[in-house]
C-alpha positions as CSV (number, residue, x, y, z in Angstrom):
1,M,6.2,-6.8,-2.8
2,L,4.6,-4.8,0.0
3,M,3.7,-8.0,1.9
4,T,7.4,-8.9,2.1
5,L,8.1,-5.6,3.9
6,K,5.6,-6.5,6.6
7,G,6.9,-9.0,9.1
8,G,3.6,-10.4,10.3
9,G,0.1,-9.6,11.4
10,S,-3.4,-10.7,10.6
11,E,-4.9,-10.7,7.1
12,E,-7.0,-7.7,8.1
13,E,-4.0,-5.6,9.0
14,D,-2.3,-6.7,5.7
15,S,-5.3,-5.7,3.6
16,E,-5.5,-2.3,5.4
17,S,-1.8,-1.6,4.8
18,I,-2.2,-2.7,1.2
19,D,-5.2,-0.4,0.7
20,Q,-3.2,2.5,2.2
21,A,-0.2,1.7,-0.1
22,N,-2.5,1.6,-3.1
23,K,-3.9,5.1,-2.1
24,L,-0.3,6.4,-1.9
25,V,0.6,4.9,-5.2
26,K,-2.5,6.5,-6.8
27,K,-1.5,9.9,-5.4
28,N,2.1,9.5,-6.6
29,V,0.8,8.5,-10.1
30,E,-1.4,11.6,-10.2
31,I,1.6,13.7,-9.2
32,W,3.8,12.2,-11.9
33,K,1.1,12.7,-14.5
34,T,0.8,16.4,-13.8
């Protein structure tokens, strides 16, 4: 789903953005759990 939001870019940029998104998701999950 995240890849569809990104118009273009190299695979490295996509992987970096995905990693950042995963970190944000983990933070949000931790917030919801508390």
